[in-house]
All heavy atoms as an XYZ file, in Angstrom:
618
protein
N     111.291    121.552    111.201
C     110.682    120.400    110.561
C     110.549    119.276    111.592
O     111.460    119.021    112.365
C     111.524    119.950    109.373
C     110.936    118.766    108.654
S     111.907    118.239    107.227
C     111.116    119.213    105.971
N     109.426    118.618    111.574
C     109.171    117.514    112.487
C     109.977    116.288    112.077
O     109.990    115.925    110.898
C     107.658    117.156    112.452
O     106.914    118.320    112.747
C     107.335    116.067    113.446
N     110.642    115.634    113.032
C     111.370    114.414    112.681
C     110.402    113.354    112.150
O     109.250    113.275    112.567
C     111.978    113.959    114.009
C     111.918    115.131    114.909
C     110.787    115.987    114.436
N     110.881    112.557    111.232
C     110.047    111.481    110.681
C     110.850    110.196    110.650
O     112.080    110.210    110.655
C     109.548    111.844    109.288
O     110.625    112.084    108.421
N     110.139    109.091    110.630
C     110.753    107.773    110.634
C     110.268    106.990    109.418
O     109.075    107.005    109.102
C     110.371    107.012    111.921
O     110.796    107.784    113.048
C     111.024    105.654    111.982
N     111.182    106.307    108.759
C     110.821    105.495    107.590
C     109.997    104.302    108.058
O     110.423    103.541    108.936
C     112.078    105.036    106.828
C     112.812    106.250    106.268
C     111.710    104.041    105.725
C     114.160    105.937    105.650
N     108.814    104.153    107.472
C     107.902    103.074    107.877
C     107.849    101.925    106.877
O     107.698    100.780    107.273
C     106.477    103.615    108.070
O     106.048    104.247    106.858
C     106.427    104.596    109.227
N     107.910    102.243    105.611
C     107.942    101.169    104.611
C     108.492    101.679    103.292
O     108.563    102.879    103.049
C     106.580    100.482    104.437
C     105.511    101.335    103.850
N     104.839    102.303    104.549
C     104.974    101.348    102.610
C     103.940    102.870    103.772
N     104.010    102.311    102.579
N     108.909    100.718    102.468
C     109.550    101.030    101.196
C     108.929    100.173    100.103
O     108.852     98.950    100.240
C     111.073    100.778    101.271
C     111.690    101.674    102.364
C     111.740    101.015     99.918
C     113.136    101.384    102.658
N     108.463    100.832     99.051
C     107.918    100.133     97.884
C     108.991    100.087     96.805
O     109.610    101.113     96.503
C     106.700    100.869     97.308
C     105.552    100.956     98.293
O     105.320     99.977     99.016
O     104.905    102.014     98.336
N     109.192     98.920     96.223
C     110.154     98.748     95.139
C     109.412     98.085     93.990
O     108.837     97.010     94.160
C     111.352     97.874     95.568
C     111.989     98.450     96.836
C     112.358     97.751     94.437
C     112.911     97.474     97.543
N     109.416     98.731     92.832
C     108.672     98.220     91.682
C     109.537     98.167     90.434
O     110.301     99.088     90.169
C     107.472     99.120     91.374
C     106.521     99.318     92.521
C     105.450     98.253     92.505
N     104.400     98.586     93.454
C     104.267     97.985     94.628
N     105.098     97.063     94.989
N     103.303     98.329     95.439
N     109.382     97.110     89.684
C     110.009     97.027     88.363
C     109.068     97.677     87.352
O     107.849     97.573     87.482
C     110.221     95.576     87.946
C     111.282     94.853     88.724
C     111.445     93.446     88.177
C     112.482     92.658     88.910
N     112.632     91.304     88.365
N     109.631     98.336     86.375
C     108.829     98.969     85.334
C     109.523     98.781     83.991
O     110.729     98.986     83.872
C     108.636    100.457     85.626
C     107.749    101.157     84.638
C     106.380    100.924     84.637
C     108.274    102.023     83.701
C     105.553    101.557     83.718
C     107.457    102.657     82.779
C     106.099    102.420     82.802
O     105.295    103.038     81.886
N     108.760     98.384     83.009
C     109.287     98.213     81.648
C     108.437     99.051     80.699
O     107.224     98.853     80.599
C     109.220     96.743     81.255
C     109.754     96.486     79.886
C     109.637     95.023     79.541
N     109.886     94.861     78.121
C     110.429     93.812     77.588
N     110.754     92.797     78.341
N     110.626     93.749     76.300
N     109.081     99.997     80.030
C     108.382    100.903     79.112
C     108.873    100.652     77.687
O     110.042    100.884     77.384
C     108.637    102.346     79.493
N     107.990    100.187     76.816
C     108.408     99.977     75.423
C     108.604    101.303     74.701
O     107.901    102.277     74.962
C     107.245     99.190     74.824
C     106.079     99.477     75.699
C     106.612     99.805     77.059
N     109.597    101.346     73.831
C     109.821    102.522     72.997
C     108.901    102.452     71.783
O     108.597    101.361     71.296
C     111.268    102.591     72.517
C     112.281    102.767     73.618
C     113.521    102.159     73.530
C     112.015    103.540     74.732
C     114.473    102.318     74.523
C     112.954    103.703     75.737
C     114.176    103.093     75.638
N     108.466    103.595     71.252
C     107.634    103.583     70.043
C     108.358    102.900     68.867
O     107.735    102.236     68.053
C     107.380    105.054     69.741
C     107.660    105.775     71.017
C     108.657    104.948     71.760
N     109.686    103.096     68.826
C     110.513    102.469     67.791
C     111.812    102.010     68.438
O     112.302    102.652     69.364
C     110.840    103.464     66.679
C     109.642    103.954     65.910
C     110.031    104.950     64.831
O     111.218    104.979     64.441
O     109.155    105.706     64.409
N     112.389    100.911     67.984
C     113.680    100.479     68.527
C     114.752    101.549     68.316
O     114.697    102.320     67.367
C     114.022     99.235     67.710
C     112.721     98.773     67.147
C     111.891     99.999     66.960
N     115.698    101.592     69.233
C     116.823    102.529     69.136
C     118.067    101.717     68.821
O     118.398    100.773     69.536
C     117.002    103.309     70.450
C     115.759    104.148     70.753
C     118.253    104.180     70.391
C     115.767    104.810     72.101
N     118.737    102.087     67.735
C     119.958    101.411     67.310
C     121.153    102.272     67.677
O     121.136    103.486     67.497
C     119.956    101.230     65.786
C     118.751    100.491     65.241
C     118.967     99.003     65.122
O     120.095     98.531     65.318
O     117.985     98.305     64.845
N     122.175    101.647     68.242
C     123.419    102.351     68.513
C     124.564    101.358     68.410
O     124.345    100.182     68.149
C     123.380    103.096     69.850
C     123.178    102.216     71.054
C     124.228    101.927     71.899
C     121.929    101.682     71.350
C     124.046    101.127     73.006
C     121.742    100.884     72.455
C     122.808    100.602     73.287
N     125.785    101.841     68.588
C     126.973    101.027     68.314
C     127.007     99.716     69.101
O     127.507     98.714     68.603
C     128.237    101.828     68.600
N     126.469     99.708     70.307
C     126.555     98.516     71.147
C     125.355     97.575     71.006
O     125.330     96.524     71.632
C     126.726     98.919     72.613
C     127.997     99.693     72.928
C     127.997    100.149     74.380
C     129.230     98.846     72.642
N     124.368     97.959     70.237
C     123.211     97.082     70.076
C     121.936     97.820     69.766
O     121.940     98.957     69.327
N     120.853     97.143     70.035
C     119.511     97.659     69.748
C     118.674     97.497     71.006
O     118.683     96.435     71.622
C     118.920     96.841     68.615
C     117.543     97.219     68.240
C     117.061     96.296     67.136
N     115.936     96.907     66.477
C     115.058     96.266     65.786
N     115.158     94.965     65.601
N     114.048     96.899     65.224
N     117.949     98.545     71.369
C     117.056     98.446     72.519
C     115.629     98.755     72.095
O     115.394     99.611     71.245
C     117.502     99.333     73.697
C     117.672    100.796     73.287
C     118.791     98.814     74.306
C     117.991    101.720     74.448
N     114.712     98.038     72.694
C     113.292     98.177     72.344
C     112.457     98.697     73.505
O     111.278     98.978     73.341
C     112.730     96.829     71.899
O     112.893     95.880     72.961
C     113.433     96.317     70.649
N     113.080     98.791     74.692
C     112.338     99.226     75.870
C     113.310     99.748     76.932
O     114.516     99.535     76.839
C     111.524     98.062     76.445
C     112.387     96.951     76.946
N     112.921     95.994     76.103
C     112.846     96.658     78.180
C     113.651     95.160     76.808
N     113.631     95.537     78.069
N     112.757    100.391     77.909
C     113.509    100.836     79.072
C     113.079     99.971     80.251
O     111.881     99.822     80.509
C     113.210    102.305     79.359
O     113.793    102.700     80.570
N     114.021     99.375     80.958
C     113.721     98.543     82.125
C     114.315     99.229     83.346
O     115.534     99.291     83.505
C     114.296     97.150     81.948
N     113.474     99.782     84.207
C     113.922    100.535     85.368
C     113.302     99.970     86.632
O     112.450     99.077     86.578
C     113.545    102.023     85.249
O     112.126    102.140     85.278
C     114.051    102.635     83.971
N     113.719    100.501     87.761
C     112.991    100.255     89.005
C     112.685    101.607     89.643
O     113.422    102.575     89.470
C     113.747     99.347     89.998
C     114.996    100.011     90.543
C     114.059     97.995     89.409
C     115.529     99.349     91.792
N     111.570    101.649     90.337
C     111.178    102.825     91.091
C     111.140    102.456     92.569
O     110.679    101.366     92.926
C     109.794    103.332     90.665
C     109.777    103.910     89.287
C     109.251    103.191     88.228
C     110.300    105.158     89.035
C     109.236    103.710     86.944
C     110.297    105.698     87.761
C     109.754    104.972     86.724
N     111.638    103.353     93.409
C     111.644    103.144     94.849
C     110.891    104.309     95.485
O     111.114    105.470     95.134
C     113.085    103.100     95.402
C     113.085    102.944     96.916
C     113.874    101.975     94.737
N     109.981    103.983     96.383
C     109.230    105.010     97.115
C     109.393    104.721     98.605
O     109.033    103.638     99.066
C     107.767    104.983     96.715
C     106.963    106.120     97.285
C     105.583    106.140     96.653
N     104.838    107.273     97.111
C     103.664    107.622     96.656
N     103.094    106.911     95.701
N     103.049    108.671     97.119
N     109.952    105.680     99.318
C     110.206    105.537    100.755
C     109.167    106.355    101.511
O     109.038    107.561    101.278
C     111.634    105.992    101.106
C     112.647    105.116    100.352
C     111.857    105.930    102.613
C     114.085    105.539    100.547
N     108.437    105.692    102.412
C     107.345    106.323    103.166
C     107.765    106.585    104.606
O     108.448    105.762    105.217
C     106.119    105.408    103.197
C     105.587    105.074    101.842
N     104.561    105.775    101.256
C     105.956    104.122    100.955
C     104.298    105.253    100.066
N     105.139    104.247     99.858
N     107.327    107.721    105.141
C     107.608    108.081    106.537
C     106.312    108.122    107.340
O     105.217    108.263    106.776
C     108.302    109.433    106.606
N     106.461    108.041    108.635
C     105.301    108.040    109.523
C     104.553    109.370    109.528
O     103.416    109.442    109.981
C     105.710    107.652    110.943
C     106.726    108.593    111.565
O     107.251    109.484    110.851
O     107.017    108.436    112.764
N     105.149    110.416    108.998
C     104.503    111.733    108.946
C     103.668    111.918    107.677
O     103.063    112.962    107.492
C     105.566    112.840    108.975
O     106.466    112.637    107.886
C     106.318    112.840    110.292
N     103.661    110.911    106.812
C     102.936    111.020    105.551
C     103.815    111.476    104.398
O     103.399    111.447    103.244
N     105.030    111.905    104.706
C     105.961    112.293    103.647
C     106.482    111.052    102.930
O     106.503    109.963    103.501
C     107.146    113.061    104.226
C     106.847    114.403    104.877
C     108.110    114.933    105.532
C     106.324    115.380    103.843
N     106.886    111.239    101.689
C     107.520    110.151    100.957
C     108.515    110.729     99.974
O     108.448    111.889     99.602
C     106.495    109.267    100.237
C     105.720    109.973     99.152
C     106.211    110.044     97.846
C     104.501    110.579     99.424
C     105.503    110.699     96.849
C     103.788    111.227     98.438
C     104.300    111.279     97.151
O     103.604    111.938     96.168
N     109.457    109.905     99.594
C     110.444    110.282     98.594
C     110.502    109.206     97.539
O     110.223    108.032     97.806
N     110.825    109.611     96.320
C     110.868    108.666     95.218
C     112.224    108.710     94.533
O     112.871    109.752     94.489
C     109.771    108.975     94.207
C     108.385    108.819     94.780
S     107.084    109.166     93.589
C     107.260    107.789     92.482
N     112.631    107.560     94.007
C     113.868    107.474     93.264
C     113.736    106.444     92.155
O     112.798    105.649     92.141
N     114.673    106.488     91.242
C     114.643    105.580     90.096
C     116.054    105.073     89.829
O     117.027    105.794     90.002
C     114.135    106.319     88.859
C     114.193    105.493     87.607
C     113.902    106.286     86.352
O     113.863    107.531     86.414
O     113.747    105.650     85.302
N     116.137    103.824     89.432
C     117.400    103.267     88.951
C     117.190    102.869     87.498
O     116.227    102.165     87.176
C     117.812    102.053     89.774
N     118.043    103.348     86.640
C     117.962    103.042     85.206
C     119.227    102.304     84.783
O     120.173    102.920     84.295
C     117.801    104.330     84.399
O     116.623    104.999     84.761
N     119.262    101.001     85.005
C     120.470    100.252     84.663
C     120.741    100.256     83.161
O     119.822    100.345     82.358
C     120.174     98.844     85.166
C     118.694     98.753     85.200
C     118.192    100.140     85.483
N     122.002    100.161     82.821
C     122.416    100.128     81.422
C     123.382     98.954     81.245
O     124.592     99.105     81.380
C     123.098    101.444     81.053
C     123.291    101.601     79.568
O     123.110    100.615     78.824
O     123.624    102.715     79.144
N     122.844     97.760     80.969
C     123.688     96.569     80.941
C     124.836     96.627     79.938
O     125.873     96.018     80.160
C     122.726     95.434     80.604
C     121.426     96.041     80.280
C     121.453     97.478     80.690
N     124.685     97.378     78.862
C     125.751     97.451     77.855
C     126.944     98.272     78.337
O     128.049     98.083     77.899
C     125.235     98.046     76.543
C     124.152     97.223     75.951
C     124.308     96.110     75.171
C     122.756     97.403     76.107
N     123.080     95.591     74.840
C     122.091     96.378     75.395
C     121.973     98.336     76.781
C     120.722     96.251     75.338
C     120.599     98.207     76.725
C     120.002     97.176     76.011
N     126.700     99.209     79.240
C     127.750    100.101     79.704
C     128.287     99.657     81.073
O     129.492     99.525     81.259
C     127.244    101.562     79.798
C     126.676    102.028     78.457
C     128.345    102.486     80.291
C     127.667    102.033     77.313
N     127.401     99.431     82.037
C     127.820     99.143     83.413
C     127.726     97.674     83.794
O     128.262     97.273     84.818
C     126.957     99.938     84.409
O     125.594     99.494     84.286
C     127.053    101.429     84.160
N     126.983     96.892     83.017
C     126.772     95.483     83.357
C     125.606     95.276     84.310
O     125.236     94.139     84.602
N     125.007     96.355     84.807
C     123.862     96.232     85.713
C     122.595     95.957     84.920
O     122.397     96.509     83.840
C     123.671     97.508     86.521
C     124.806     97.811     87.457
C     124.644     99.162     88.117
O     124.067    100.084     87.506
O     125.118     99.299     89.246
N     121.734     95.126     85.486
C     120.446     94.832     84.868
C     119.326     95.270     85.815
O     119.572     95.588     86.983
C     120.294     93.325     84.591
O     120.280     92.626     85.851
C     121.417     92.797     83.712
N     118.124     95.224     85.318
C     116.971     95.551     86.150
C     116.903     94.592     87.342
O     116.646     95.010     88.468
C     115.689     95.473     85.322
C     114.449     95.848     86.108
C     113.188     95.626     85.315
O     113.032     94.602     84.662
N     112.286     96.590     85.358
N     117.152     93.310     87.105
C     117.088     92.330     88.187
C     118.141     92.587     89.258
O     117.875     92.434     90.451
C     117.240     90.914     87.636
C     116.006     90.450     86.873
O     114.907     90.984     87.106
O     116.151     89.547     86.038
N     119.352     92.973     88.844
C     120.408     93.275     89.813
C     120.023     94.491     90.662
O     120.176     94.479     91.889
C     121.754     93.518     89.099
C     122.280     92.201     88.517
C     122.775     94.139     90.045
C     123.462     92.367     87.583
N     119.519     95.542     90.026
C     119.112     96.747     90.762
C     117.953     96.451     91.709
O     117.921     96.934     92.844
C     118.737     97.864     89.800
S     120.156     98.554     88.934
N     117.012     95.646     91.257
C     115.864     95.270     92.091
C     116.339     94.491     93.322
O     115.922     94.768     94.447
C     114.880     94.457     91.257
C     113.604     94.113     91.967
C     112.594     95.057     92.114
C     113.391     92.842     92.476
C     111.413     94.737     92.756
C     112.216     92.520     93.122
C     111.230     93.464     93.263
O     110.063     93.142     93.905
N     117.224     93.511     93.095
C     117.749     92.713     94.203
C     118.530     93.583     95.190
O     118.420     93.411     96.410
C     118.624     91.582     93.675
N     119.318     94.525     94.685
C     120.082     95.426     95.554
C     119.146     96.284     96.400
O     119.369     96.464     97.600
C     121.013     96.302     94.728
N     118.096     96.799     95.789
C     117.130     97.623     96.524
C     116.432     96.802     97.601
O     116.246     97.268     98.731
C     116.118     98.240     95.568
N     116.053     95.571     97.273
C     115.408     94.701     98.268
C     116.363     94.383     99.420
O     115.937     94.290    100.571
C     114.936     93.405     97.622
C     113.719     93.577     96.756
C     113.211     92.246     96.247
O     113.980     91.451     95.711
N     111.939     92.003     96.432
N     117.622     94.204     99.118
C     118.626     93.903    100.126
C     118.849     95.098    101.057
O     118.980     94.936    102.283
C     119.943     93.511     99.445
C     121.077     93.272    100.388
C     121.174     92.083    101.102
C     122.047     94.242    100.582
C     122.231     91.865    101.989
C     123.105     94.032    101.462
C     123.181     92.847    102.163
O     124.217     92.641    103.035
N     118.898     96.304    100.503
C     119.198     97.504    101.281
C     117.991     98.055    102.053
O     118.159     98.683    103.094
C     119.750     98.597    100.361
C     121.097     98.285     99.731
C     121.428     99.313     98.656
C     122.192     98.232    100.784
N     116.792     97.827    101.546
C     115.586     98.431    102.139
C     115.400     98.125    103.625
O     115.116     99.041    104.402
C     114.358     98.018    101.337
N     115.543     96.891    104.082
C     115.317     96.630    105.512
C     116.231     97.443    106.435
O     115.838     97.792    107.550
C     115.599     95.125    105.649
C     115.342     94.557    104.296
C     115.787     95.641    103.346
N     117.421     97.768    105.999
C     118.337     98.565    106.800
C     117.904    100.014    106.967
O     118.416    100.716    107.835
N     116.979    100.469    106.135
C     116.491    101.849    106.225
C     115.250    101.980    107.117
O     114.955    103.070    107.592
C     116.161    102.381    104.819
C     117.336    102.484    103.866
C     116.850    102.903    102.476
C     118.365    103.463    104.387
N     114.529    100.886    107.306
C     113.308    100.943    108.115
C     113.622    101.398    109.537
O     114.593    100.955    110.154
C     112.615     99.589    108.124
C     112.103     99.108    106.782
C     111.535     97.709    106.883
C     111.093    100.070    106.195
N     112.812    102.321    110.028
C     113.002    102.854    111.373
C     113.991    104.004    111.454
O     114.129    104.617    112.521
N     114.676    104.298    110.368
C     115.630    105.411    110.353
C     114.880    106.722    110.159
O     113.764    106.754    109.680
C     116.659    105.249    109.224
C     117.429    103.957    109.271
C     118.446    103.958    110.369
C     119.264    102.684    110.239
N     120.091    102.384    111.356
N     115.556    107.828    110.514
C     114.922    109.134    110.278
C     115.583    109.852    109.128
O     116.528    109.414    108.543
C     114.981    110.009    111.515
C     116.384    110.279    112.001
O     117.341    109.746    111.411
O     116.510    111.038    112.964
């Protein structure tokens, strides 16, 4: 396999409404709030990942995950 170098990283927030609210012991949710990360290499390859925070269980929110991804992304640029 040819070595590749990370050239850029896309980080996007995504909010998907549910057809109907979901009720459970800790509350009610009406949508899914996630982030998607796409890492691009100089060879044209890319990889994708998703973070699905669950504020009721872990305390993480979409904004926290987005900020963490933005903070970590520059450290990956230029890596193989």
